[in-house]
Backbone bond lengths (Angstrom), bond angles and torsions (degrees), N, CA, C in turn:
res aa  C-N    CA-C-N  psi(-1)  N-CA   C-N-CA  omega(-1)  CA-C   N-CA-C  phi
1 M - - - 1.468 - - 1.528 108.68 -
2 A 1.334 116.40 134.33 1.465 121.10 179.86 1.520 110.16 -66.23
3 R 1.311 116.02 145.85 1.452 121.96 177.10 1.518 108.66 -128.84
4 Y 1.338 115.70 137.84 1.454 120.76 -176.44 1.526 109.24 -130.75
5 T 1.322 115.61 145.29 1.458 119.49 163.76 1.532 106.57 -77.55
6 R 1.327 116.17 171.27 1.467 118.12 179.15 1.525 110.77 -62.46
7 A 1.323 117.04 -39.35 1.465 120.32 179.20 1.522 110.90 -64.55
8 E 1.331 116.81 -40.26 1.474 120.60 178.88 1.522 110.66 -67.14
9 L 1.348 116.54 -40.14 1.467 119.70 178.27 1.521 110.58 -63.67
10 A 1.327 115.97 -40.33 1.461 119.89 177.71 1.523 110.53 -62.27
11 D 1.337 116.37 -38.72 1.461 120.40 -177.74 1.524 111.91 -68.03
12 V 1.350 117.54 -45.15 1.463 119.42 -175.85 1.529 112.25 -78.07
13 S 1.341 117.09 -24.08 1.469 120.19 -177.34 1.519 112.93 -94.53
14 G 1.344 117.02 -22.76 1.457 119.96 -174.79 1.514 113.05 80.01
15 V 1.342 117.93 7.74 1.467 123.04 178.98 1.518 108.12 -102.96
16 A 1.312 117.51 126.38 1.466 121.52 -175.35 1.526 111.28 -61.66
17 S 1.338 116.37 150.27 1.460 121.75 -179.65 1.525 111.55 -57.05
18 R 1.329 116.79 -41.98 1.468 119.03 -179.17 1.521 111.18 -65.91
19 T 1.342 116.72 -30.93 1.462 120.14 177.02 1.519 110.76 -71.25
20 I 1.328 116.60 -36.93 1.471 120.82 176.45 1.521 109.65 -60.01
21 R 1.322 116.87 -44.66 1.471 120.24 178.10 1.531 110.32 -62.59
22 Y 1.316 116.65 -39.57 1.467 121.14 179.41 1.532 110.38 -63.56
23 Y 1.333 116.81 -41.50 1.466 119.76 178.01 1.526 111.21 -62.76
24 H 1.342 116.97 -35.61 1.460 119.77 174.67 1.528 110.38 -59.69
25 S 1.314 116.38 -45.00 1.466 120.81 -175.74 1.519 111.79 -64.87
26 L 1.347 116.56 -29.67 1.474 120.93 179.65 1.516 112.72 -86.14
27 G 1.321 117.13 -12.92 1.452 120.04 -179.76 1.508 114.70 83.10
28 V 1.334 118.04 14.63 1.469 119.57 178.07 1.528 111.45 -91.70
29 L 1.327 116.15 -13.85 1.466 121.01 178.41 1.528 108.47 -126.96
30 P 1.347 118.43 127.76 1.466 120.30 179.90 1.521 111.56 -59.66
31 K 1.315 115.30 151.48 1.468 120.17 176.84 1.528 109.54 -65.09
32 P 1.331 117.31 149.85 1.468 119.66 179.19 1.522 111.58 -74.01
33 G 1.341 115.11 163.02 1.453 119.79 172.27 1.520 109.82 -84.98
34 R 1.328 115.31 -174.09 1.463 119.13 179.55 1.511 110.36 -134.62
35 A 1.325 114.72 143.27 1.459 122.40 171.91 1.518 105.54 -127.05
36 G 1.335 115.43 94.09 1.456 119.28 -172.10 1.510 109.55 70.36
37 K 1.321 116.10 -123.37 1.468 120.69 179.23 1.522 112.62 -92.37
38 E 1.316 116.50 -5.94 1.461 120.49 -175.95 1.527 111.16 -93.10
39 V 1.355 116.17 140.96 1.462 119.82 171.57 1.527 107.74 -84.62
40 V 1.327 116.68 140.79 1.463 120.73 -178.59 1.518 109.45 -131.73
41 Y 1.315 113.64 147.26 1.461 121.72 179.52 1.523 109.14 -119.03
42 S 1.325 115.57 158.01 1.459 121.11 -178.20 1.529 109.83 -120.61
43 D 1.328 115.20 -179.27 1.466 120.14 175.51 1.525 111.48 -62.59
44 E 1.329 116.82 -25.31 1.467 119.67 176.29 1.519 110.50 -61.26
45 H 1.328 116.88 -41.89 1.462 120.53 177.72 1.528 110.82 -67.23
46 L 1.325 116.50 -39.75 1.453 120.24 179.10 1.521 110.56 -63.27
47 D 1.323 117.45 -44.61 1.464 120.98 178.48 1.525 111.09 -62.80
48 R 1.340 115.89 -40.67 1.460 119.07 179.65 1.524 111.22 -64.09
49 L 1.329 116.97 -41.26 1.465 119.83 177.62 1.519 110.87 -61.62
50 R 1.318 116.63 -42.35 1.465 119.62 179.22 1.522 111.03 -64.14
51 D 1.330 116.96 -36.44 1.462 120.53 177.15 1.528 111.00 -66.86
52 I 1.327 116.62 -40.96 1.462 120.36 178.89 1.520 110.55 -61.85
53 V 1.330 115.63 -46.77 1.463 120.31 179.87 1.527 110.74 -61.81
54 A 1.338 116.94 -41.38 1.459 120.79 -179.87 1.526 111.29 -63.28
55 M 1.330 117.20 -40.58 1.466 120.17 179.80 1.523 111.40 -71.68
56 Q 1.340 117.11 -37.06 1.460 119.48 175.01 1.524 110.68 -63.18
57 A 1.330 116.39 -36.48 1.465 120.49 179.94 1.516 111.44 -66.34
58 R 1.335 117.56 -20.11 1.461 121.28 176.37 1.527 111.52 -97.28
59 G 1.345 116.78 8.49 1.452 120.32 172.24 1.507 116.18 96.01
60 L 1.335 118.78 7.42 1.460 120.88 -177.47 1.523 110.09 -85.56
61 R 1.332 116.23 135.24 1.458 121.13 178.75 1.524 110.80 -82.33
62 L 1.323 115.75 163.94 1.465 120.40 -172.66 1.524 112.68 -64.69
63 D 1.332 118.25 -35.10 1.457 118.28 179.73 1.524 110.85 -66.89
64 A 1.341 116.66 -35.66 1.459 119.94 176.82 1.530 110.94 -72.98
65 I 1.332 116.48 -35.22 1.470 119.86 176.72 1.525 109.98 -61.11
66 R 1.323 116.38 -39.91 1.464 119.16 177.94 1.528 110.43 -61.77
67 E 1.328 116.99 -38.87 1.463 120.05 177.29 1.523 111.20 -61.84
68 V 1.331 116.38 -39.53 1.466 119.88 179.23 1.523 110.20 -59.76
69 F 1.322 116.33 -46.59 1.459 119.91 -177.36 1.531 112.69 -73.98
70 D 1.331 116.83 -28.40 1.465 120.06 -177.95 1.521 112.33 -79.26
71 A 1.336 117.10 -18.90 1.462 120.96 -175.12 1.516 110.50 -110.91
72 E 1.313 114.89 164.23 1.461 121.95 170.40 1.519 106.31 -109.92
73 P 1.340 117.66 89.81 1.463 120.34 -172.04 1.518 112.83 -61.72
74 Q 1.321 114.45 138.64 1.449 121.56 176.95 1.524 109.37 -96.43
75 A 1.319 116.19 166.56 1.468 120.58 177.38 1.520 109.26 -57.71
76 G 1.327 116.38 131.71 1.453 121.35 -179.03 1.518 114.00 91.28
77 D 1.328 117.59 -13.52 1.455 122.09 177.50 1.530 108.48 -73.96
78 W 1.350 117.35 136.71 1.464 120.21 -178.80 1.517 111.26 -58.13
79 R 1.350 117.34 -30.03 1.462 120.05 -177.41 1.522 112.00 -66.44
80 A 1.335 115.70 -28.33 1.462 119.18 -179.93 1.525 111.16 -65.25
81 L 1.337 116.72 -28.62 1.458 120.22 -179.25 1.523 111.85 -68.55
82 F 1.336 116.41 -27.27 1.460 120.41 -175.76 1.519 113.18 -105.68
83 D 1.331 117.31 -4.61 1.452 120.37 -175.82 1.523 109.70 -79.94
84 P 1.349 119.18 109.12 1.461 120.54 -177.90 1.522 112.14 -66.23
85 R 1.339 117.23 -19.91 1.463 120.35 179.05 1.523 111.18 -71.75
86 A 1.344 116.09 -25.61 1.462 119.74 -176.84 1.518 112.42 -88.27
87 S 1.353 116.66 -16.11 1.471 122.32 -179.90 1.521 111.59 53.53
88 Q 1.329 116.63 41.70 1.456 120.96 -178.30 1.523 112.27 -117.03
89 A 1.315 116.97 9.03 1.455 119.02 -177.83 1.521 111.04 -66.20
90 A 1.330 115.54 135.26 1.466 120.31 -178.52 1.522 110.10 -70.80
91 E 1.331 116.06 136.76 1.448 120.56 177.21 1.531 109.78 -77.14
92 R 1.325 113.97 157.74 1.455 118.23 179.89 1.523 110.88 -63.38
93 S 1.324 117.17 -44.33 1.465 121.41 174.18 1.518 108.17 -109.67
94 C 1.322 116.26 144.22 1.467 118.70 -174.76 1.520 109.96 -162.18
95 Y 1.312 115.02 169.07 1.456 122.82 172.56 1.521 108.60 -107.65
96 I 1.319 116.11 140.79 1.455 121.10 174.75 1.520 108.63 -133.07
97 D 1.332 116.30 157.41 1.458 119.50 178.74 1.530 110.21 -94.98
98 D 1.325 116.45 -179.82 1.464 120.79 -176.89 1.524 112.00 -61.32
99 A 1.331 116.42 -38.46 1.463 119.70 -178.51 1.523 111.01 -65.56
100 E 1.339 116.75 -42.81 1.464 120.27 178.79 1.517 110.93 -64.22
101 L 1.334 116.66 -40.61 1.455 120.15 179.36 1.520 110.65 -64.84
102 A 1.320 117.13 -42.62 1.459 120.69 179.08 1.524 110.99 -59.90
103 T 1.329 116.64 -39.20 1.459 121.00 178.49 1.526 110.55 -64.55
104 M 1.332 117.07 -41.97 1.464 120.83 -178.49 1.522 111.80 -69.09
105 L 1.328 116.50 -36.11 1.465 120.27 -178.51 1.521 112.10 -77.93
106 G 1.331 117.25 -28.35 1.458 120.17 -179.00 1.512 111.43 62.22
107 D 1.333 116.40 -130.55 1.464 121.32 -177.28 1.529 112.56 -101.35
108 R 1.322 116.85 25.34 1.463 119.37 -175.62 1.527 113.12 -74.66
109 G 1.329 118.05 -21.65 1.449 119.24 172.49 1.514 114.97 99.50
110 A 1.350 115.11 165.65 1.459 122.01 -176.01 1.523 112.29 -69.08
111 D 1.332 117.45 -29.40 1.466 120.01 -179.23 1.531 110.92 -61.35
112 V 1.315 116.71 -38.10 1.467 120.70 179.52 1.521 110.00 -64.61
113 L 1.319 117.11 -39.68 1.462 121.07 179.28 1.525 110.28 -59.73
114 A 1.320 117.17 -45.70 1.464 120.75 179.82 1.526 110.81 -62.19
115 E 1.334 116.91 -39.50 1.463 120.44 -179.99 1.534 111.18 -68.31
116 L 1.320 116.50 -38.45 1.467 120.46 178.63 1.521 111.55 -63.26
117 V 1.328 115.76 -39.66 1.467 120.43 177.36 1.522 109.95 -66.87
118 S 1.328 116.60 -45.45 1.465 121.10 -178.34 1.527 111.89 -62.82
119 A 1.350 116.87 -35.85 1.463 121.00 -178.57 1.521 112.69 -83.11
120 G 1.330 118.22 -4.04 1.449 121.40 176.07 1.512 115.59 88.94
121 Y 1.323 117.17 10.33 1.465 119.74 177.29 1.530 111.55 -75.66
122 L 1.321 116.24 -30.42 1.462 122.93 -175.91 1.516 110.00 -130.46
123 E 1.317 115.37 149.53 1.465 120.24 175.66 1.524 108.82 -144.97
124 R 1.325 115.84 129.72 1.459 120.42 178.57 1.528 109.60 -80.32
125 R 1.327 115.87 123.43 1.460 121.23 178.48 1.519 108.54 -129.31
126 D 1.299 115.42 108.64 1.466 121.74 -176.63 1.535 109.36 56.70
127 E 1.322 117.15 -119.10 1.457 120.29 -175.86 1.530 113.05 -98.45
128 R 1.337 116.86 6.03 1.464 119.07 -177.16 1.523 110.71 -129.78
129 W 1.331 114.19 173.16 1.455 122.11 177.16 1.527 109.34 -108.09
130 F 1.333 115.56 137.65 1.457 120.88 177.63 1.517 108.99 -104.82
131 L 1.357 116.36 125.27 1.456 122.72 173.63 1.520 107.64 -102.79
132 G 1.319 116.61 114.03 1.454 119.78 179.57 1.512 112.74 -69.05
133 D 1.337 116.58 -29.95 1.455 121.35 179.93 1.518 108.16 -151.28
134 R 1.320 115.99 101.64 1.467 121.06 -176.21 1.529 111.63 -59.80
135 T 1.347 116.80 -40.49 1.465 120.22 -178.14 1.515 111.07 -64.49
136 M 1.333 116.80 -45.28 1.458 120.18 179.17 1.524 111.39 -65.13
137 F 1.328 116.44 -35.42 1.461 120.84 177.90 1.532 110.29 -61.43
138 K 1.338 116.08 -47.44 1.462 119.91 179.22 1.526 110.95 -64.78
139 A 1.339 116.04 -37.45 1.465 119.50 178.79 1.522 110.85 -63.77
140 A 1.335 116.78 -38.15 1.462 120.56 178.60 1.528 110.99 -62.03
141 L 1.331 116.82 -38.65 1.464 120.27 178.65 1.527 111.14 -68.17
142 V 1.343 116.44 -39.16 1.462 120.06 177.74 1.525 110.30 -63.11
143 L 1.331 116.88 -45.42 1.463 120.96 179.16 1.525 110.92 -63.89
144 Y 1.331 116.91 -38.20 1.465 120.82 177.93 1.529 110.59 -60.77
145 D 1.324 116.10 -40.75 1.461 120.58 -177.74 1.525 112.92 -67.26
146 V 1.351 116.99 -23.17 1.469 119.31 178.85 1.523 111.80 -101.67
147 G 1.346 116.82 10.29 1.453 119.93 170.98 1.509 117.25 106.69
148 I 1.321 118.95 6.38 1.468 121.62 177.98 1.521 108.27 -101.70
149 D 1.315 117.04 120.09 1.464 118.51 -173.30 1.527 111.73 -72.26
150 I 1.321 114.69 165.34 1.460 121.14 -172.94 1.529 111.66 -63.84
151 T 1.314 116.94 -37.70 1.468 120.03 -179.47 1.523 111.22 -61.14
152 L 1.334 116.32 -44.53 1.463 120.10 179.55 1.525 110.94 -66.92
153 S 1.333 117.68 -40.33 1.466 118.96 178.54 1.520 110.87 -64.05
154 G 1.353 116.98 -31.27 1.459 120.22 175.56 1.519 111.70 -64.79
155 V 1.324 116.42 -39.18 1.468 120.92 175.71 1.524 110.35 -63.09
156 L 1.331 115.84 -44.15 1.460 120.03 178.83 1.524 111.26 -63.14
157 R 1.340 116.00 -39.71 1.472 119.98 178.79 1.518 110.61 -59.41
158 T 1.325 117.10 -48.47 1.457 121.24 -179.61 1.526 111.20 -61.95
159 M 1.331 116.04 -41.83 1.462 121.10 -179.72 1.528 110.56 -62.23
160 I 1.322 116.43 -48.43 1.464 120.80 -177.92 1.519 110.77 -63.91
161 Q 1.329 116.83 -45.67 1.461 120.11 -177.77 1.520 111.87 -63.35
162 S 1.332 116.71 -41.46 1.465 119.20 -177.73 1.525 111.22 -68.18
163 R 1.337 116.95 -41.29 1.469 119.55 179.96 1.527 110.83 -68.59
164 I 1.331 116.61 -40.95 1.462 119.71 -179.85 1.528 110.64 -67.42
165 A 1.331 117.28 -33.69 1.465 120.19 178.47 1.527 110.72 -60.97
166 V 1.320 116.82 -40.83 1.468 120.80 178.13 1.522 109.74 -64.14
167 L 1.341 116.83 -44.82 1.460 120.68 179.54 1.523 111.25 -63.06
168 A 1.340 117.20 -41.32 1.466 120.68 179.68 1.522 110.85 -61.50
169 D 1.334 117.29 -41.76 1.465 120.58 177.24 1.527 110.84 -60.11
170 E 1.331 115.94 -41.71 1.462 119.59 -179.18 1.534 111.06 -65.94
171 V 1.345 116.56 -39.84 1.467 119.97 179.11 1.524 110.61 -62.85
172 V 1.337 116.63 -47.77 1.465 120.71 -178.59 1.523 110.63 -64.19
173 H 1.319 117.84 -41.63 1.459 120.61 -179.93 1.533 110.59 -65.08
174 T 1.332 116.74 -36.11 1.462 120.19 177.86 1.524 110.44 -63.18
175 I 1.334 116.30 -41.46 1.468 120.15 178.30 1.525 110.17 -65.80
176 R 1.327 116.90 -41.14 1.465 120.02 178.18 1.528 110.45 -60.32
177 D 1.319 116.53 -43.09 1.466 120.26 -178.94 1.526 111.54 -65.05
178 A 1.359 116.44 -27.97 1.466 120.48 -178.77 1.519 112.62 -85.69
179 A 1.338 117.62 -8.41 1.470 120.56 -179.36 1.530 109.40 -59.32
180 G 1.321 114.44 137.42 1.454 119.12 -177.97 1.513 113.40 90.82
181 T 1.346 116.17 -7.94 1.466 119.48 176.61 1.521 109.51 -120.57
182 S 1.326 116.79 -69.98 1.469 120.44 -176.15 1.511 112.90 -70.47
183 Y 1.334 118.57 -24.89 1.454 120.96 -173.25 1.526 112.72 -111.13
184 G 1.307 116.04 29.11 1.458 120.01 169.15 1.506 115.93 67.58
185 G 1.341 117.89 27.73 1.445 120.03 173.76 1.511 115.42 85.15
186 E 1.361 118.77 5.38 1.456 119.84 177.94 1.519 109.85 -70.78
187 S 1.325 115.54 157.17 1.458 119.27 -179.98 1.517 110.38 -69.51
188 V 1.329 115.55 162.19 1.453 120.69 -179.66 1.518 111.08 -59.48
189 G 1.324 116.63 -43.28 1.458 119.98 -178.92 1.507 112.69 -59.56
190 V 1.341 116.17 -42.69 1.464 120.43 178.40 1.519 109.99 -64.91
191 D 1.329 117.63 -43.19 1.464 120.74 -179.38 1.519 111.57 -56.48
192 L 1.323 116.39 -52.51 1.457 119.71 -173.41 1.518 112.28 -69.67
193 S 1.316 117.97 -35.84 1.459 119.08 -179.93 1.523 110.81 -75.69
194 R 1.316 116.42 -37.87 1.460 120.21 -177.38 1.517 112.31 -70.19
195 F 1.313 116.48 -37.61 1.452 120.32 -174.22 1.527 113.16 -104.89
196 R 1.330 117.40 9.21 1.463 120.05 -176.61 1.521 112.51 -57.73
197 D 1.338 116.94 -50.31 1.460 119.35 -177.81 1.521 111.98 -65.38
198 R 1.341 116.62 -33.08 1.462 118.75 176.48 1.524 110.42 -66.37
199 L 1.321 115.87 -37.81 1.465 119.18 177.51 1.523 111.13 -66.52
200 L 1.332 116.36 -38.18 1.464 119.58 177.94 1.523 110.64 -64.54
201 A 1.315 116.02 -41.41 1.467 119.38 177.32 1.525 110.39 -61.09
202 M 1.350 116.69 -43.22 1.452 120.56 177.26 1.521 111.25 -61.58
203 A 1.345 116.26 -39.36 1.459 119.99 -179.16 1.526 111.34 -63.37
204 W 1.341 116.38 -42.27 1.471 119.94 176.86 1.524 110.58 -62.05
205 E 1.323 115.49 -47.08 1.460 120.35 -173.34 1.518 111.94 -70.23
206 V 1.339 116.12 -48.21 1.458 120.84 -175.22 1.524 111.39 -86.81
207 G 1.326 116.54 -45.31 1.454 119.86 -175.11 1.509 113.01 -62.05
208 G 1.332 116.89 -48.96 1.466 119.44 -178.80 1.512 111.99 -62.87
209 T 1.341 116.70 -45.85 1.460 121.07 -179.73 1.515 111.15 -63.21
210 T 1.330 116.28 -42.24 1.459 120.46 -178.93 1.524 111.15 -65.58
211 L 1.345 117.21 -42.58 1.457 119.94 179.58 1.522 110.74 -62.02
212 V 1.338 117.10 -44.28 1.465 120.39 178.81 1.524 110.64 -60.55
213 A 1.339 116.30 -45.80 1.465 120.21 -179.04 1.527 111.39 -62.33
214 E 1.333 116.87 -40.82 1.454 120.35 -178.51 1.527 111.64 -71.14
215 I 1.335 117.57 -34.79 1.459 120.24 175.71 1.530 110.31 -65.40
216 E 1.338 116.39 -41.74 1.465 119.88 176.82 1.529 110.93 -61.23
217 R 1.345 116.10 -42.56 1.457 119.85 178.85 1.524 111.47 -63.32
218 A 1.352 115.54 -46.62 1.464 119.61 -178.47 1.520 111.34 -63.33
219 A 1.347 116.79 -38.84 1.468 120.04 178.98 1.527 110.56 -65.26
220 A 1.342 116.55 -41.57 1.464 119.87 178.58 1.523 110.94 -65.06
221 D 1.356 116.42 -40.93 1.467 119.96 177.91 1.521 110.74 -62.48
222 A 1.350 116.29 -41.31 1.464 119.73 179.99 1.523 110.92 -65.03
223 D 1.336 116.86 -39.12 1.466 120.46 177.86 1.525 110.79 -64.40
224 D 1.349 115.77 -42.12 1.460 119.42 179.53 1.523 110.74 -63.49
225 A 1.343 115.88 -42.36 1.467 119.56 179.98 1.518 110.90 -64.25
226 A 1.336 115.88 -40.84 1.465 119.46 179.00 1.523 110.38 -64.17
227 G 1.329 116.13 -37.94 1.465 119.66 179.07 1.514 112.45 -66.55
228 R 1.350 116.21 -37.24 1.469 119.37 179.99 1.515 112.16 -68.77
229 H 1.343 116.05 -30.70 1.455 119.34 -177.12 1.521 113.29 -95.57
230 A 1.331 117.19 -0.76 1.451 119.96 179.49 1.520 109.19 -74.07
231 P 1.345 117.48 141.82 1.465 119.80 179.77 1.521 110.49 -64.19
232 A 1.322 116.40 140.57 1.452 120.44 179.75 1.520 110.38 -68.16
233 R 1.326 115.53 140.44 1.463 119.63 178.20 1.534 110.33 -77.60
234 A 1.302 114.90 138.54 1.460 118.90 178.67 1.521 109.43 -73.05
235 T 1.314 116.36 138.05 1.463 120.32 177.19 1.511 109.34 -94.26
236 S 1.288 116.64 140.81 1.465 120.24 -178.22 1.523 109.68 -89.18
237 G 1.300 116.94 136.19 1.465 120.81 178.64 1.515 111.19 -109.38
238 R 1.270 117.53 167.03 1.455 121.24 179.01 1.502 109.15 -107.41
């Protein structure tokens, strides 16, 4: 069985030593063993770190990750969707059959199905349905339920994806430019592959929160602007 010092574990996993200690304190990573006065780690710790990083890259927070590891998820349990040991995580794009689609649509009706196909959320392929982006598909249904039609949500989807694509290119290029300085002289290829999941975790944590905050700000600004341009109400006199 492989044995690692904390520094060696940090090197092979891409997780900083201080983060490893932090994971110990939260109970998401088992405590190390000992060989004399030295703490030692095994492949079990390495696998656990990789699982933690993979779940963070899918947007799961550490308290929920601890729940995944503390429980034995059953079929249908939300934890099973995020448990990398179960290999049951839903892919971003997937095929579903008519029964699965009917379950997802619920009582929304046939008109919604036609709109989803027209907006590019769904595509009929042979005997099944292809979802190009399961998350966006579910988001379209949520927006539909609060009064935003499928066509408009399709416009929003395209807008968000195109703007985020530009930002993603800038982030990756910034990391490439920093190769050889911030990452200790490793090649660009090693940097991006080694830290990819950490970057994905950062994107979930920072990107989602930032987008929500900016939407709230923009909505408040729009309300303020509408209020400033609204005609003044006449006051009644006696």
